[in-house]
C-alpha positions as CSV (number, residue, x, y, z in Angstrom):
1,E,62.2,55.0,-33.9
2,V,65.7,55.3,-35.5
3,L,68.8,54.1,-33.6
4,N,71.8,51.7,-33.6
5,K,72.5,51.6,-37.3
6,I,74.1,48.1,-37.9
7,S,76.6,48.9,-40.6
8,G,78.4,52.3,-40.2
9,D,77.3,55.7,-39.2
10,F,74.2,57.6,-40.3
11,N,74.9,59.5,-43.4
12,D,73.3,62.1,-45.7
13,D,71.4,59.4,-47.6
14,D,69.8,58.2,-44.2
15,L,68.9,62.0,-43.5
16,H,67.2,62.4,-46.8
17,L,65.4,59.1,-46.4
18,L,64.2,60.0,-42.8
19,Q,63.2,63.6,-43.9
20,S,61.0,62.0,-46.7
21,I,59.3,59.6,-44.2
22,A,58.8,62.4,-41.6
23,T,57.3,64.7,-44.3
24,S,54.9,62.0,-45.4
25,V,54.0,61.2,-41.7
26,S,53.4,64.9,-40.8
27,I,51.1,65.3,-43.9
28,A,49.1,62.3,-42.8
29,L,48.8,63.6,-39.3
30,E,47.7,67.0,-40.6
31,N,45.2,65.4,-42.8
32,S,43.9,63.4,-40.0
33,Q,43.5,66.5,-37.8
34,L,41.7,68.3,-40.7
35,Y,39.4,65.4,-41.1
36,R,38.5,65.4,-37.4
37,E,37.9,69.2,-37.7
38,T,35.7,68.6,-40.8
39,L,33.6,66.0,-38.9
40,S,33.3,68.3,-36.0
41,M,32.1,71.2,-38.3
42,A,29.6,68.9,-40.1
43,E,28.3,67.8,-36.6
44,H,27.9,71.4,-35.5
45,E,26.0,72.2,-38.8
46,R,23.7,69.2,-38.3
47,G,23.0,70.4,-34.7
48,I,22.0,73.8,-36.0
49,R,19.8,72.4,-38.8
50,K,18.1,69.9,-36.3
51,M,17.3,72.8,-33.9
52,F,15.9,75.2,-36.5
53,Q,14.7,73.1,-39.5
54,K,11.2,72.6,-38.1
55,F,10.3,76.2,-37.8
56,V,13.0,78.2,-39.9
57,P,13.0,78.5,-43.5
58,R,16.0,76.9,-45.1
59,E,17.5,80.1,-46.4
60,I,17.8,81.5,-42.8
61,V,19.3,78.4,-41.5
62,D,22.0,78.7,-44.2
63,K,22.7,82.2,-43.1
64,I,23.0,81.1,-39.5
65,I,25.6,78.5,-40.5
66,H,27.4,80.9,-42.9
67,N,27.7,83.5,-40.1
68,A,28.6,81.0,-37.3
69,G,32.2,82.3,-37.2
70,E,31.2,85.9,-36.6
71,E,31.2,87.5,-33.3
72,K,27.7,88.8,-33.4
73,P,25.4,86.5,-31.6
74,L,22.6,84.9,-33.6
75,I,20.8,83.0,-31.0
76,E,20.3,85.0,-27.8
77,E,20.0,88.7,-28.1
78,L,17.9,91.9,-27.7
79,K,16.7,93.0,-31.1
80,I,14.1,94.7,-33.2
81,L,11.3,92.2,-34.4
82,T,8.1,92.5,-36.3
83,L,5.6,90.1,-34.6
84,L,2.5,88.6,-36.3
85,N,-0.3,87.0,-34.4
86,I,-3.0,85.1,-36.3
87,D,-6.1,83.6,-34.5
88,I,-9.2,81.9,-35.5
89,R,-12.5,83.5,-34.3
90,G,-15.0,81.6,-32.3
91,F,-12.8,78.5,-32.2
92,S,-14.0,77.1,-28.8
93,T,-17.7,76.9,-30.1
94,L,-16.6,75.6,-33.5
95,S,-14.4,72.7,-31.9
96,K,-17.3,71.6,-29.7
97,K,-19.6,71.3,-32.8
98,I,-17.4,69.4,-35.0
99,G,-15.4,67.1,-32.5
100,P,-11.9,66.6,-31.7
101,Q,-10.9,64.6,-34.9
102,R,-12.3,67.1,-37.3
103,T,-10.9,69.9,-35.2
104,V,-7.4,68.6,-35.5
105,A,-7.7,68.1,-39.3
106,M,-9.0,71.6,-39.7
107,L,-6.3,73.2,-37.6
108,N,-3.6,71.3,-39.5
109,R,-5.0,72.4,-42.8
110,F,-5.2,76.0,-41.5
111,F,-1.7,76.0,-40.1
112,S,-0.2,74.4,-43.1
113,C,-1.6,77.1,-45.3
114,M,-0.8,80.0,-43.1
115,G,2.6,78.7,-42.0
116,D,3.7,78.2,-45.4
117,I,3.0,81.8,-46.2
118,V,5.2,82.9,-43.1
119,F,8.0,80.9,-44.4
120,N,7.7,82.1,-48.0
121,H,8.1,85.7,-46.7
122,G,11.2,85.0,-44.5
123,G,9.5,84.6,-41.2
124,I,9.4,81.9,-38.6
125,V,6.6,80.2,-36.6
126,D,7.5,80.9,-33.0
127,K,4.7,79.0,-31.2
128,Y,1.4,77.6,-31.7
129,L,-1.4,79.0,-29.4
130,G,-4.2,76.6,-29.8
131,D,-6.2,78.1,-32.6
132,G,-3.5,80.4,-33.8
133,F,0.3,81.1,-33.8
134,L,2.8,83.7,-33.2
135,A,5.2,84.4,-36.1
136,L,8.5,86.4,-36.1
137,F,10.1,88.4,-38.8
138,G,13.7,89.4,-38.0
139,A,14.8,86.5,-35.9
140,P,17.2,84.8,-35.9
141,I,18.3,87.0,-38.9
142,S,17.1,90.5,-39.2
143,G,16.9,92.7,-42.2
144,K,15.5,96.1,-43.2
145,T,12.4,94.7,-44.8
146,D,11.2,92.6,-41.9
147,A,8.1,94.8,-41.4
148,D,7.4,94.8,-45.1
149,N,7.6,91.0,-45.1
150,A,5.2,90.6,-42.3
151,I,2.8,93.0,-44.1
152,A,2.9,91.0,-47.2
153,A,2.4,87.7,-45.4
154,A,-0.6,89.1,-43.5
155,L,-2.3,90.3,-46.8
156,E,-1.6,86.9,-48.4
157,M,-3.0,85.1,-45.4
158,Q,-6.1,87.2,-45.6
159,G,-6.5,86.4,-49.3
160,S,-5.8,82.6,-48.8
161,L,-8.6,82.1,-46.2
162,A,-11.2,81.7,-49.0
163,A,-9.2,78.6,-50.2
164,V,-9.2,77.2,-46.7
165,N,-13.0,77.6,-46.4
166,D,-13.6,76.1,-49.8
167,H,-11.6,73.0,-48.7
168,F,-14.0,72.7,-45.6
169,A,-17.2,73.6,-47.6
170,G,-20.1,71.5,-46.3
171,E,-18.2,70.4,-43.2
172,L,-18.6,73.6,-41.2
173,D,-21.8,75.5,-40.3
174,A,-20.0,78.9,-41.1
175,P,-16.8,79.9,-42.9
176,L,-13.8,80.3,-40.7
177,A,-13.0,83.9,-39.6
178,M,-9.7,85.1,-38.3
179,G,-7.9,88.1,-37.1
180,I,-4.3,89.2,-37.6
181,S,-2.4,91.7,-35.5
182,I,1.2,93.0,-36.3
183,H,3.6,95.0,-34.1
184,T,7.2,96.0,-34.5
185,G,9.4,96.6,-31.4
186,E,12.2,95.4,-29.2
187,A,12.2,92.0,-27.7
188,V,14.4,89.3,-26.2
189,V,14.9,86.3,-28.4
190,G,16.6,83.1,-27.6
191,N,16.6,79.5,-26.3
192,I,14.3,79.8,-23.2
193,G,13.4,77.0,-20.8
194,F,15.4,74.3,-19.1
195,E,17.5,71.3,-20.1
196,K,14.6,68.9,-20.8
197,K,12.4,71.4,-22.4
198,M,13.9,74.3,-24.4
199,D,12.2,76.5,-27.0
200,Y,13.5,79.1,-29.3
201,T,11.1,81.9,-28.5
202,V,10.6,85.7,-27.8
203,I,9.6,87.6,-24.6
204,G,9.0,91.2,-23.8
205,D,6.5,94.2,-24.0
206,S,6.4,93.8,-27.7
207,V,4.9,90.4,-27.4
208,N,2.2,91.6,-25.0
209,A,1.5,94.4,-27.5
210,V,0.7,92.1,-30.5
211,F,-1.6,90.2,-28.3
212,R,-3.4,93.3,-27.1
213,L,-3.9,94.3,-30.8
214,Q,-5.3,90.7,-31.5
215,D,-8.0,91.4,-29.0
216,L,-9.2,94.4,-31.0
217,T,-9.6,92.2,-34.1
218,K,-12.4,90.3,-32.3
219,S,-14.9,93.1,-33.3
220,Q,-13.5,93.1,-36.8
221,P,-13.5,89.6,-38.4
222,N,-10.9,88.9,-41.0
223,S,-9.2,92.2,-40.4
224,I,-5.4,93.1,-40.1
225,L,-4.6,95.5,-37.4
226,I,-1.1,97.0,-37.3
227,S,0.6,99.4,-34.7
228,E,2.0,102.7,-35.7
229,K,5.5,101.1,-34.9
230,T,4.9,98.8,-37.8
231,Y,3.5,101.5,-40.0
232,Q,6.6,103.5,-39.4
233,A,8.9,100.5,-40.0
234,V,8.0,99.6,-43.6
235,V,10.5,100.9,-46.2
236,E,9.6,99.2,-49.4
237,S,5.7,99.7,-49.2
238,I,3.0,102.3,-49.4
239,L,0.3,101.1,-47.0
240,D,-3.3,101.8,-47.5
241,V,-4.6,102.0,-43.9
242,R,-7.6,103.3,-41.9
243,E,-6.8,104.7,-38.4
244,I,-9.0,103.1,-35.8
245,G,-7.8,104.8,-32.6
246,K,-5.4,104.2,-29.9
247,C,-4.6,101.1,-27.8
248,D,-3.0,101.0,-24.3
249,T,-0.4,98.2,-24.9
250,G,0.6,98.3,-21.2
251,G,4.3,98.0,-19.9
252,T,6.8,100.6,-21.3
253,L,5.1,101.0,-24.6
254,G,2.0,102.9,-23.4
255,E,-0.5,104.0,-26.0
256,L,-0.1,103.3,-29.7
257,R,-2.1,104.4,-32.7
258,I,-3.7,101.4,-34.3
259,Y,-4.5,101.1,-38.1
260,E,-6.5,98.6,-40.1
261,L,-4.4,97.5,-43.0
262,L,-6.4,97.6,-46.3
263,G,-3.7,97.0,-48.8
264,R,-0.3,97.9,-50.0
265,E,1.7,99.0,-53.1
266,A,5.5,98.7,-53.7
267,R,7.4,101.9,-53.2
268,V,8.7,103.2,-56.5
269,R,12.4,104.0,-56.2
270,N,14.2,106.8,-58.1
271,G,15.7,105.6,-61.2
272,S,13.8,102.3,-61.4
């Protein structure tokens, strides 16, 4: 507060002094405001990382944070995804034989191996389903190679099963067998649940379809079955497949051709 100068009137020197003080104060206030905004942004980033860090690769979390200012939603939306379901064959019988403690150890080893593969190929583990899990490629960040990434992950999972069985050699009566199904289609993805229990997950006919395909793997241990939608969605791979017939996926999708995935090769581009 500036008032009632004791000796004389205010002059230009007083004006310049007060302007200098006011400038310093305004800078301090602006810095304080920027500091509060920085703290708020940091807290927002920590919130995003806390929500996703347990099931989303770091690179995808970075993309979410980088694109946070864009209008396009990243959390709740209808989008094209490639879904991968992996399931252990004969798990109920196996768990009864080896008991709960060894069952948990076996599952954790299996999930650690297979989950890492999903992460390494840009996918996320959506939910655990007892003796398997559902993985998503294309959420929360989608790309043109989502189907290719899922295919590559499935083949690597198939190849890594031998190492998992080697780890449990002598503990299990028979080697672990599994089935993998992959489908590409439209689904709703977002935070679903209520205040006390919320999951980032996916719903829709495409989810039902990938589980219908999983049922078909039961007669073909250690196989990878893909729908024609996934076969058509790959852009950087030439797939080696064997058509095994059609599957009624129910809902709006109807019947789809189903293929057994035998291998893949990278597509050669012109000029490369």
